[in-house]
Backbone as a printed PyTorch tensor [residue, N CA C, xyz], in Angstrom:
tensor([[[ 48.1700,  25.4810,  -9.9220],
         [ 47.7330,  24.4730, -10.7900],
         [ 46.2820,  24.6760, -11.1770]],

        [[ 45.8810,  24.0790, -12.2000],
         [ 44.4310,  24.2040, -12.6190],
         [ 44.0290,  22.9900, -13.3710]],

        [[ 42.7000,  22.6360, -13.2130],
         [ 42.1010,  21.6010, -14.0340],
         [ 41.2400,  22.0540, -15.0410]],

        [[ 41.1780,  23.3880, -15.2180],
         [ 40.3440,  24.1080, -16.2240],
         [ 39.1210,  24.6420, -15.6350]],

        [[ 38.7400,  24.0950, -14.4890],
         [ 37.4690,  24.5590, -13.8480],
         [ 37.9290,  25.2610, -12.4590]],

        [[ 38.9790,  24.8190, -11.9690],
         [ 39.4140,  25.3030, -10.6490],
         [ 40.9050,  25.5340, -10.6060]],

        [[ 41.2740,  26.5510,  -9.8940],
         [ 42.8070,  26.7790,  -9.7610],
         [ 43.1710,  26.8270,  -8.3110]],

        [[ 44.3620,  26.3060,  -7.9970],
         [ 44.7510,  26.2320,  -6.6450],
         [ 46.3110,  26.3660,  -6.6030]],

        [[ 46.7990,  27.1700,  -5.6750],
         [ 48.3120,  27.1690,  -5.4850],
         [ 48.6570,  26.0140,  -4.4290]],

        [[ 49.5400,  25.2450,  -4.9890],
         [ 50.0540,  24.1500,  -4.2440],
         [ 51.3720,  24.4450,  -3.6390]],

        [[ 51.6150,  24.5220,  -2.2580],
         [ 52.8850,  24.7040,  -1.7650],
         [ 53.4330,  23.4430,  -1.2110]],

        [[ 54.7770,  23.4390,  -1.0990],
         [ 55.3770,  22.2640,  -0.6060],
         [ 55.7730,  22.4450,   0.8870]],

        [[ 55.5370,  21.4640,   1.6670],
         [ 55.9160,  21.6190,   3.0850],
         [ 57.4670,  22.0140,   3.2740]],

        [[ 57.7610,  22.5400,   4.2910],
         [ 59.1790,  23.0570,   4.5840],
         [ 59.7710,  21.8560,   5.2570]],

        [[ 60.8710,  21.3770,   4.5800],
         [ 61.5980,  20.2180,   5.1760],
         [ 63.0670,  20.5530,   5.1060]],

        [[ 63.8670,  19.8040,   5.8570],
         [ 65.4240,  19.9570,   5.7820],
         [ 65.9030,  19.1050,   4.6550]],

        [[ 66.3030,  19.8570,   3.6310],
         [ 66.7700,  19.1960,   2.4240],
         [ 68.1720,  18.7000,   2.5830]],

        [[ 68.3550,  17.3220,   2.1700],
         [ 69.7210,  16.7750,   2.2850],
         [ 70.1190,  16.3930,   0.8770]],

        [[ 69.2030,  15.9000,  -0.0260],
         [ 69.7200,  15.5720,  -1.3650],
         [ 68.4700,  15.5740,  -2.2490]],

        [[ 68.5330,  16.3180,  -3.3350],
         [ 67.4050,  16.5100,  -4.2090],
         [ 67.3210,  15.4690,  -5.4030]],

        [[ 68.3720,  14.5510,  -5.4000],
         [ 68.4900,  13.5240,  -6.3610],
         [ 67.2440,  12.6130,  -6.2750]],

        [[ 66.5390,  12.4880,  -7.4230],
         [ 65.3670,  11.6730,  -7.3940],
         [ 63.9430,  12.3200,  -7.0160]],

        [[ 64.0570,  13.5790,  -6.6490],
         [ 62.7840,  14.2440,  -6.2000],
         [ 61.8230,  14.2900,  -7.3390]],

        [[ 62.2110,  14.5560,  -8.5980],
         [ 61.2150,  14.5260,  -9.7330],
         [ 60.5610,  13.2430,  -9.9410]],

        [[ 61.3800,  12.2490,  -9.7400],
         [ 60.9420,  10.8270, -10.0640],
         [ 59.9860,  10.5320,  -8.9080]],

        [[ 60.3810,  10.8650,  -7.7380],
         [ 59.4270,  10.6510,  -6.5510],
         [ 58.0240,  11.2620,  -6.7600]],

        [[ 58.0930,  12.6340,  -7.1850],
         [ 56.8520,  13.3500,  -7.4800],
         [ 56.0840,  12.6950,  -8.5270]],

        [[ 56.6550,  12.4210,  -9.5990],
         [ 55.9780,  11.7250, -10.7580],
         [ 55.3470,  10.3910, -10.4760]],

        [[ 56.0400,   9.5680,  -9.6620],
         [ 55.6350,   8.2730,  -9.1220],
         [ 54.4790,   8.4360,  -8.2920]],

        [[ 54.5400,   9.5080,  -7.4040],
         [ 53.3580,   9.7060,  -6.5120],
         [ 52.2040,  10.1760,  -7.2060]],

        [[ 52.3740,  11.0460,  -8.2140],
         [ 51.1830,  11.6510,  -8.9300],
         [ 50.4650,  10.5160,  -9.6800]],

        [[ 51.2230,   9.6720, -10.3570],
         [ 50.6000,   8.5360, -11.1080],
         [ 49.9380,   7.6620, -10.1810]],

        [[ 50.5650,   7.2800,  -9.1720],
         [ 50.0590,   6.2740,  -8.1170],
         [ 48.7090,   6.8120,  -7.6180]],

        [[ 48.5800,   8.1780,  -7.2260],
         [ 47.4800,   8.7670,  -6.5630],
         [ 46.3620,   8.8000,  -7.6400]],

        [[ 46.5990,   9.1970,  -8.9300],
         [ 45.6190,   9.3080,  -9.8690],
         [ 45.1560,   7.8990, -10.2130]],

        [[ 46.0050,   6.9160, -10.2540],
         [ 45.4990,   5.4590, -10.5020],
         [ 44.5890,   4.9860,  -9.3550]],

        [[ 44.6680,   5.6000,  -8.1700],
         [ 43.8820,   5.2490,  -7.0860],
         [ 42.4630,   6.0350,  -7.1470]],

        [[ 42.3180,   6.8930,  -8.1250],
         [ 41.1640,   7.6820,  -8.2950],
         [ 41.1800,   9.0390,  -7.6790]],

        [[ 42.2950,   9.4590,  -7.1410],
         [ 42.2870,  10.9080,  -6.6180],
         [ 42.1870,  11.8830,  -7.7450]],

        [[ 41.6450,  13.0570,  -7.4130],
         [ 41.5870,  14.1110,  -8.3220],
         [ 42.9510,  14.5760,  -8.4860]],

        [[ 43.2170,  15.5620,  -9.4820],
         [ 44.5970,  16.0410,  -9.7420],
         [ 45.0980,  16.8730,  -8.6420]],

        [[ 44.2700,  17.5250,  -7.8160],
         [ 44.7060,  18.2510,  -6.6440],
         [ 45.1360,  17.3930,  -5.4860]],

        [[ 44.3090,  16.3890,  -5.2060],
         [ 44.6700,  15.5140,  -4.1850],
         [ 45.9320,  14.6250,  -4.6830]],

        [[ 46.0920,  14.2580,  -6.0100],
         [ 47.1630,  13.6260,  -6.4920],
         [ 48.4640,  14.4000,  -6.3130]],

        [[ 48.3120,  15.6500,  -6.6400],
         [ 49.5100,  16.5430,  -6.6920],
         [ 50.0400,  16.7310,  -5.1320]],

        [[ 49.0620,  16.6830,  -4.1230],
         [ 49.3690,  16.9450,  -2.8350],
         [ 50.0530,  15.6480,  -2.2840]],

        [[ 49.6840,  14.4610,  -2.7920],
         [ 50.2560,  13.2090,  -2.3770],
         [ 51.6020,  13.1860,  -2.9330]],

        [[ 51.7330,  13.5850,  -4.2230],
         [ 53.0390,  13.5190,  -4.8180],
         [ 54.1440,  14.5700,  -4.2350]],

        [[ 53.5710,  15.6950,  -3.8290],
         [ 54.3120,  16.7650,  -3.0560],
         [ 54.8570,  16.0410,  -1.7170]],

        [[ 53.9990,  15.3870,  -1.0170],
         [ 54.5120,  14.8210,   0.1410],
         [ 55.5470,  13.7370,  -0.0280]],

        [[ 55.4200,  12.9320,  -1.1180],
         [ 56.3680,  11.8970,  -1.4020],
         [ 57.7290,  12.5190,  -1.6630]],

        [[ 57.6220,  13.5750,  -2.5620],
         [ 58.9770,  14.1100,  -2.9140],
         [ 59.4900,  15.0030,  -1.6700]],

        [[ 58.6520,  15.4890,  -0.9890],
         [ 59.2100,  16.1880,   0.3200],
         [ 59.9750,  15.3380,   1.2660]],

        [[ 59.5010,  14.0870,   1.4340],
         [ 60.1050,  13.1820,   2.2410],
         [ 61.4140,  12.6890,   1.5970]],

        [[ 61.3120,  12.4010,   0.2690],
         [ 62.5440,  11.8900,  -0.3670],
         [ 63.7990,  12.8710,  -0.3270]],

        [[ 63.4900,  14.2030,  -0.3320],
         [ 64.6810,  15.1060,  -0.2760],
         [ 65.3200,  15.2030,   1.1000]],

        [[ 64.7390,  14.5820,   2.1100],
         [ 65.2860,  14.5950,   3.3950],
         [ 66.2090,  13.4480,   3.6170]],

        [[ 66.4640,  12.5660,   2.5620],
         [ 67.3380,  11.4750,   2.6390],
         [ 68.2530,  11.4770,   1.4840]],

        [[ 69.3090,  10.8080,   1.7440],
         [ 70.3910,  10.5570,   0.6400],
         [ 69.9920,   9.5340,  -0.4450]],

        [[ 70.3210,   9.8440,  -1.5480],
         [ 70.2670,   8.8100,  -2.6230],
         [ 68.8840,   8.8880,  -3.3230]],

        [[ 68.6940,   7.9400,  -4.1630],
         [ 67.4820,   7.8790,  -4.9450],
         [ 66.5390,   6.7800,  -4.4140]],

        [[ 66.7920,   5.6560,  -4.7440],
         [ 65.9090,   4.5500,  -4.2970],
         [ 65.9030,   4.4250,  -2.7560]],

        [[ 66.9560,   4.6000,  -2.1140],
         [ 66.9600,   4.5540,  -0.5720],
         [ 66.0760,   5.6100,  -0.0130]],

        [[ 65.8450,   6.7690,  -0.7410],
         [ 65.2410,   7.9140,  -0.1940],
         [ 63.6660,   7.7490,  -0.3390]],

        [[ 63.2640,   6.7800,  -1.1230],
         [ 61.7820,   6.7510,  -1.2790],
         [ 61.1430,   6.1260,  -0.1320]],

        [[ 60.1010,   6.9070,   0.4350],
         [ 59.3300,   6.4370,   1.5980],
         [ 58.3590,   5.3910,   1.3790]],

        [[ 57.8830,   4.8210,   2.4060],
         [ 56.8810,   3.7530,   2.3330],
         [ 55.5190,   4.4740,   2.2010]],

        [[ 54.4510,   3.7310,   1.9510],
         [ 53.1870,   4.3040,   1.8580],
         [ 52.7170,   4.8250,   3.2820]],

        [[ 53.0770,   4.0690,   4.2210],
         [ 52.7020,   4.4480,   5.7020],
         [ 53.3820,   5.7420,   5.9340]],

        [[ 54.7330,   5.9620,   5.5440],
         [ 55.4590,   7.2340,   5.9000],
         [ 54.7220,   8.4560,   5.1000]],

        [[ 54.2790,   8.2130,   3.8920],
         [ 53.6030,   9.2440,   3.0590],
         [ 52.3170,   9.6030,   3.7380]],

        [[ 51.5580,   8.6460,   4.0910],
         [ 50.2440,   8.9670,   4.7740],
         [ 50.3720,   9.6650,   6.0730]],

        [[ 51.3600,   9.2720,   6.8610],
         [ 51.6220,   9.9070,   8.1010],
         [ 52.1500,  11.3140,   7.9490]],

        [[ 52.9480,  11.5070,   6.9070],
         [ 53.4620,  12.9700,   6.6220],
         [ 52.3600,  13.8100,   6.2270]],

        [[ 51.5340,  13.3200,   5.3360],
         [ 50.3210,  14.0300,   4.9650],
         [ 49.4420,  14.5110,   6.1290]],

        [[ 49.1830,  13.5520,   7.0490],
         [ 48.5400,  13.8000,   8.1040],
         [ 49.0040,  14.9240,   9.1600]],

        [[ 50.2320,  14.7730,   9.3160],
         [ 50.9530,  15.7580,  10.1660],
         [ 51.2160,  17.1460,   9.5070]],

        [[ 51.2080,  17.1840,   8.2450],
         [ 51.5310,  18.3510,   7.4920],
         [ 50.2850,  19.0980,   6.7210]],

        [[ 49.1410,  18.5000,   7.0610],
         [ 47.8650,  19.1010,   6.4220],
         [ 47.5320,  20.3290,   7.2210]],

        [[ 46.9480,  21.3370,   6.3210],
         [ 46.5670,  22.4980,   6.9340],
         [ 45.2320,  22.4960,   7.5470]]])
């Protein structure tokens, strides 16, 4: 990804995928939320990636969406 000044390859954490339904919605919701909180595009994409990564480990759409605490914990344990 690029913001026009800097480019970065964003990789998704490896997780055990159960159901990908809703993963795109999860990513988009996470991206918008993080950007609304003032994060730059790179931080926002990493947050969105974490949210979507968690969501695919669960069945369904709405039931698969993680809490903020789960997202923050996932980022903490999966950051390089």
